[in-house]
C-alpha positions in Angstrom: -9.0 -8.6 -12.7 -5.9 -6.9 -14.0 -7.2 -3.3 -13.9 -7.3 -3.3 -10.1 -3.7 -4.5 -10.2 -2.8 -1.5 -12.4 -4.7 0.8 -10.2 -2.8 -0.3 -7.1 0.5 0.0 -9.0 -0.5 3.5 -10.0 -1.4 4.4 -6.4 2.0 3.1 -5.2 3.8 5.4 -7.7 1.6 8.3 -6.5 2.7 7.6 -3.0 6.3 7.4 -4.2 6.1 10.9 -5.7 4.3 12.1 -2.5 7.1 10.7 -0.4 9.8 12.5 -2.3 7.8 15.7 -2.6 7.7 15.8 1.2 11.0 14.1 2.1 13.4 16.2 0.0 12.2 19.6 1.4 12.2 18.1 4.9 15.8 16.9 4.5 16.8 20.3 3.2 15.1 22.1 6.1 16.9 19.7 8.6 20.2 20.2 6.8 20.5 16.5 6.1 23.0 15.7 3.3 21.6 12.9 1.1 25.0 11.2 1.1 24.7 10.9 4.9 21.3 9.2 4.7 22.5 5.9 3.5 21.5 3.7 6.5 18.2 2.8 8.1 17.3 5.3 10.8 19.4 8.1 9.4 16.2 10.0 8.5 14.5 9.4 11.9 15.0 13.1 12.7 12.5 14.1 10.0 9.0 15.1 11.1 6.6 12.2 11.8 4.2 13.2 9.0 7.1 13.0 6.5 8.3 9.7 7.8 4.7 8.3 7.8 4.5 8.7 4.0 7.8 6.8 3.5 6.5 4.1 5.9 3.3 3.9 3.9 5.3 3.6 0.6 7.1 0.6 2.2 3.7 -0.8 3.4 2.6 -0.8 -0.3 5.4 -3.2 -1.0 4.5 -5.6 1.8 1.0 -7.1 1.9 0.0 -5.9 -1.6 2.6 -8.3 -3.0 0.2 -11.1 -1.9 -2.6 -9.3 -3.7 -0.6 -9.0 -6.9 0.2 -12.8 -6.9 -3.4 -13.6 -5.9 -4.9 -11.4 -8.7 -2.6 -13.0 -11.3 -3.4 -16.4 -10.0 -7.1 -15.7 -10.1 -6.9 -14.4 -13.7 -4.8 -17.3 -14.9 -6.8 -20.0 -13.1 -10.0 -18.7 -14.8 -11.6 -17.6 -11.6 -11.9 -13.9 -12.4 -15.6 -13.6 -12.2 -17.5 -10.5 -11.2 -17.2 -11.2 -7.5 -13.5 -11.7 -7.8 -13.1 -8.4 -9.6 -15.2 -6.6 -7.1 -13.1 -8.0 -4.3 -10.0 -6.9 -6.0 -11.4 -3.4 -6.3 -12.4 -3.5 -2.6 -8.8 -4.4 -1.8 -7.5 -1.5 -3.8 -9.9 1.0 -2.3 -9.0 -0.2 1.2 -5.3 0.2 0.5 -5.8 3.7 -0.8 -7.9 4.4 2.4 -5.0 2.9 4.4 -2.6 5.4 2.8 -4.9 8.3 3.4 -5.4 7.4 7.1 -1.6 6.8 7.6 -0.5 9.9 5.7 -3.2 12.5 6.4 -5.4 11.4 9.4 -2.7 9.7 11.5 -5.1 7.6 13.6 -3.5 4.2 14.3 -6.7 2.4 15.4 -8.5 3.5 12.2 -5.5 2.5 10.1 -5.5 -0.9 11.8 -9.2 -1.3 11.1 -8.7 -0.5 7.4 -5.7 -2.9 7.3 -7.7 -5.7 9.0 -10.6 -5.2 6.4 -8.1 -5.4 3.5 -6.6 -8.6 5.0 -10.1 -10.1 5.2 -10.6 -9.3 1.5 -7.4 -11.2 0.7 -8.4 -14.1 2.8 -11.8 -14.2 1.1 -10.1 -14.1 -2.3 -7.8 -16.9 -1.3 -10.6 -19.1 0.0 -12.6 -18.6 -3.2 -9.6 -19.7 -5.2 -9.1 -22.7 -3.0 -12.7 -23.7 -3.3 -12.5 -23.5 -7.1 -9.7 -26.1 -7.2 
């Protein structure tokens, strides 16, 4: 159960590196001084594809926090059977797919579909844990 958690943490750090690998050159090209980029919205002039990666990095700190808590709960409650682990991996794969859609493909309806599927996996994981009480 914990390996999928580590995998999603690793993916989050990959997206972090991807964000800065695109953001810093874009800031330099736009002549944005890093000291002037202290407030939300100060980087809105960057290209959409660069901002999408930063948005995705933020997204990896939103819903996945529920996944992390749920994965640890599942492990600690003794509910980490094969199905639970497979569901955790499904969630991780869907979050990676969500990142790729948001950062490379840029199709909102497809991104929403992947997000909805990942949400359903979290719901199913939660229901399984509730039923095990």
